[in-house]
C-alpha positions in Angstrom: 5.5 -31.3 -176.7 2.8 -33.7 -177.8 -0.6 -31.9 -177.5 -2.3 -34.9 -175.8 0.5 -35.2 -173.2 0.3 -31.5 -172.6 -3.4 -31.8 -172.0 -2.8 -34.7 -169.7 -0.3 -32.7 -167.7 -2.7 -29.9 -167.3 -5.6 -32.3 -166.3 -3.5 -34.0 -163.6 -2.4 -30.6 -162.2 -6.0 -29.5 -162.2 -7.2 -32.7 -160.5 -4.9 -32.1 -157.4 -4.9 -28.3 -157.5 -5.6 -26.9 -154.0 -5.6 -30.3 -152.3 -3.7 -30.4 -148.9 -1.3 -33.2 -148.0 -4.0 -34.6 -145.7 -6.5 -34.6 -148.5 -4.0 -36.2 -150.9 -3.4 -39.0 -148.3 -7.1 -39.8 -147.6 -8.5 -43.0 -149.2 -11.4 -45.4 -148.8 -10.6 -48.8 -147.4 -8.5 -51.0 -149.7 -8.0 -48.2 -152.3 -5.1 -45.9 -153.2 -5.1 -42.3 -152.1 -4.5 -39.5 -154.6 -0.9 -39.3 -153.5 -0.4 -43.0 -154.3 -2.1 -42.6 -157.7 0.2 -39.7 -158.5 3.2 -41.7 -157.4 2.1 -44.6 -159.5 1.9 -42.3 -162.6 5.3 -40.7 -161.7 6.9 -44.2 -161.5 5.4 -45.1 -164.9 6.8 -42.0 -166.5 10.2 -42.5 -164.8 10.3 -46.2 -166.0 9.5 -45.2 -169.5 12.2 -42.5 -169.5 14.7 -45.1 -168.2 13.7 -47.6 -170.9 14.1 -45.1 -173.7 17.5 -44.0 -172.3 18.6 -47.6 -172.7 17.3 -47.7 -176.2 19.4 -44.6 -177.0 22.5 -46.0 -175.3 22.3 -49.3 -177.2 21.6 -47.3 -180.4 19.0 -50.0 -181.2 15.4 -50.7 -180.2 15.2 -53.9 -178.2 11.6 -54.5 -179.1 10.6 -58.1 -179.6 7.8 -59.4 -181.8 4.4 -59.0 -180.2 2.4 -62.0 -179.3 -1.2 -62.3 -180.6 -2.4 -61.4 -177.0 -0.2 -58.3 -176.9 -1.5 -57.2 -180.3 -5.0 -57.6 -179.1 -4.3 -55.7 -175.8 -2.5 -52.9 -177.7 -5.5 -52.6 -180.0 -7.9 -52.3 -177.0 -5.7 -49.8 -175.0 -4.0 -47.8 -177.7 -6.5 -48.2 -180.6 -9.7 -47.9 -178.8 -8.4 -45.9 -175.8 -9.9 -48.3 -173.2 -7.9 -49.6 -170.2 -9.7 -52.5 -168.6 -10.3 -52.0 -164.9 -9.1 -54.5 -162.2 -5.7 -55.1 -163.7 -2.9 -55.2 -161.1 0.0 -52.8 -161.6 3.4 -54.3 -162.2 5.5 -54.3 -159.0 8.0 -51.7 -160.4 5.2 -49.0 -160.6 3.5 -49.7 -157.3 3.5 -46.8 -154.9 6.4 -46.9 -152.4 5.7 -43.9 -150.2 7.6 -41.2 -152.0 6.7 -37.7 -150.5 3.6 -36.4 -152.2 5.1 -32.9 -152.5 8.1 -34.3 -154.4 6.0 -36.3 -156.8 3.5 -33.5 -157.3 6.3 -31.0 -157.9 8.1 -33.2 -160.5 5.1 -34.6 -162.3 5.0 -32.0 -165.1 8.8 -32.3 -165.6 8.6 -36.1 -165.9 5.9 -35.9 -168.5 7.9 -33.4 -170.5 11.1 -35.4 -170.2 9.3 -38.6 -171.2 7.8 -36.9 -174.3 11.2 -35.5 -175.3 13.1 -38.9 -175.1 10.3 -40.7 -176.9 10.7 -38.0 -179.6 14.5 -38.5 -179.8 14.0 -42.3 -180.3 11.3 -41.7 -182.9 13.6 -39.3 -184.8 16.5 -41.8 -184.7 14.7 -45.0 -185.4 11.7 -44.0 -187.4 8.0 -43.3 -186.9 6.9 -46.9 -187.4 9.7 -48.6 -185.4 8.7 -50.6 -182.3 10.9 -48.8 -179.9 10.5 -50.4 -176.5 8.5 -53.3 -174.9 5.8 -52.4 -172.5 5.6 -54.9 -169.7 2.1 -55.9 -170.6 1.3 -54.6 -174.1 4.7 -55.6 -175.6 6.5 -53.6 -178.3 5.1 -50.2 -179.0 6.0 -47.3 -181.4 6.5 -43.8 -180.2 2.9 -42.8 -181.0 1.6 -45.9 -179.2 3.7 -45.1 -176.1 2.3 -41.6 -176.0 -1.2 -42.8 -176.4 -0.8 -45.5 -173.8 0.3 -42.8 -171.3 -2.6 -40.5 -172.2 -5.1 -43.4 -171.8 -3.5 -44.6 -168.5 -3.1 -41.0 -167.1 -6.7 -40.1 -167.9 -8.0 -43.2 -166.1 -6.1 -42.1 -163.0 -7.0 -38.5 -163.4 -10.7 -39.6 -163.1 -9.8 -41.7 -160.1 -8.2 -38.7 -158.4 -11.3 -36.6 -159.1 -13.6 -39.3 -157.7 -11.4 -39.4 -154.5 -11.6 -35.6 -154.3 -15.4 -35.7 -154.5 -15.6 -38.4 -151.8 -13.4 -36.5 -149.3 -15.0 -36.3 -145.9 -16.1 -32.7 -145.1 -13.7 -32.7 -142.1 -10.7 -32.6 -144.4 
């Protein structure tokens, strides 16, 4: 498994370790709770897996040519490791109310499965091939997909840790 994704998996597990369902569900007004953050990540991993499954089934990467804006956004996120705040999540990865215990229990497996299928596509189509279009960043290579998920996951890991620190003492 990719070392950075392995580190991310451990960091996410650590961020929610020991939190009760009640603590996972607490949130400040107009913000996501830790359970919703986890579900959002879970949905991004699941969506990536599905996308790469389609690439393998088609036996051809469907990646389009990136626009100038997408190349710039990819440089910022993947190259510099910076994910700008305030961007709305695409509808397909918005939390839907999945049970926190289910999401929490399957998170590590999703990350591992995602890394595995990215690796399969990379082996089949090549290291430098643009394998799949990200809904915002456009076409990415395997390395770029992994880095995106590390940058994105770390942002949300920090968000969970901030939520944990802000928990009311009564929880």
